[in-house]
N, C-alpha and C positions, 0 to 999 in steps of 0.2 A: 464216716469212714470206718470200716471194720478192721480190726487188728490183724486178722488172718490174711488180708489181701494187700498189706503194705509192701510196696516194691522198693521204696526208698524213704528214708526218714533221717532228719537231723533235728534234735530236740531244741536247739536254740540256746539253751543254758542247762546246766546240770545241777541237780540238788546237792551233790557232794561239795560244791564250792561254798555252801553255807557253813560247812565245818571248818574251813581254813582259818578264819579269824579266831574262833574259840580255841582251836588247836595251837595257834600262835600264843594266845594268852596262857594256855596250859604250859607251854614251853617256858614262858617267862616265869610262871609260878615255880616250875621245877628248878630253874636257875636260881631264883630267890631262895628256895629251900636249901639247895645244894651249897650256896655261898654263905648261908647264915645271915643274910641281911634281913631287914624288915620285910615282912610279907604284906603286900598291898592287896588284901582280899577284896575289898570293895571296888577298888579301881579296876582290877583284873576282871572281876565278874561283870562290872558295868560295861567295860570295853568289849567283852565277849558277847554280851547280849546286844549291844549297839551294833557291832560289826555283823553279827548274824542277822539282825533285823534288816539292815540296809541291803545285805546280799539276798535275803529272801525276796525283797521287792524287785531287785534286779533279775533274779531267776524267774519270777512270775512274769515280768515284762518280756524277758527273752523268750520264754516258752510261748507266750501269746503272739509276739510280733516278729520273731526271727526264726521260728521253727518251720520246717518244710516236711511235707508228707506227700508221697505219691502212691495212689492205689490204682486198682484196675479201672476205676471210674473217674477219678478227679486228681488234680494237683492242688495242694493247699500250700500257699506261701504266706506265712504270717497269718493274718486274719481273713485273707481272701481265698476262696475256693473256686477253681476254674475247672469245669467239666472237661474231660479229655475229648469229648465229641466236638468241642468248640475250637480245638487246636488243629490247624491245617498242617503245619510243619514246624520242625525244630530247625532254626537257621544255623548255618555253619559258624564255627568258632571264629573269633576275630583273628585275622592274619597279623601276627606280631610285627612283621616287617612293613606292613602297609602304613602309609602316612595319614590316610583319611580314616575317620571312624566309620564303622558299619552303620547302616541306617537304623538298625534296631537298638544301638547303644544309646540313642537319645529317646527311646520309647519309654512309656510309663512302666515303672517297676510294679510287680504284683504286690499286694498287701497294703497296709495302711500307711506305710512309711513313704517319705517323699522321694526316695531313691533306693538303690541297692544297698542293703545294710553293710556296715564295715566288715572287712575280712571275708566278704562273700563276692563271688563273681557272677555276673549276669549271663543269662542264656537267652538268646533271641527266639521268640515264638511268633509265628504268623498265625493269626486266628482265621477261622472260616470266613468271617466277614471282611477280611483283608487288613484288619488292624494289627499293629505290632505291639508286643509287650515284652517285658523282661521277667523271666523266672530267675531265681538266684539260689545259690547254695555254696557252702564252703567247699564241698566236694562236687564242683560243678561238672566235672567229667563223669562222675558216677551218676548224677542226676540226668545228664544228657543221655547217657547210655540207657538208663532205666526208662526215660521218656520215649526214646526211640523204640524200645521193646514194647512198652505199653501202647504206644500209638499204632504199632503194627497189628495189634490185636483188636483195636477199636474199628468198627466198620466205618468206611469212608463216608462223608456226607453225600447226599444225592447229587448225581451229575459229575462226580469226581472219580477218576480211575484210581485204583489202589496204588499205582506207580507214582502218583503226584505226592502222596503222603509219605513223610519220612520222619 
């Protein structure tokens, strides 16, 4: 996926979150210095490194498994890439007032995870072979709009009129 053709992107996790734990430890250090109490150099340094280390692992996992990128050619959800030419249509959003689930809501979610990741919403996709899958994003409406725009530019598969593709 080339950087210049990215139509939609969510990183999954941000590197700035690694700094939060050490900054909290620095705040505790400032409070200890300001109040004149004993300064716990080793404990604060150890906690800062430990917190940063754990968050680095979380960021790496988030960027690998929960990131989304849409280009002119493909949709990448986590570790799975789906060529746009294999997507027949983006299915309508779930009706909030409907009692029954939409058929696509029980479809396989794209990526290596067992379902749609937390704090993300699924988007139903019908593939050219008739299978249903779920793409997902935090900004699901943004991804839905970008997918619609991208699919309008992709030539329809053989035997399909351009009006069937949405």
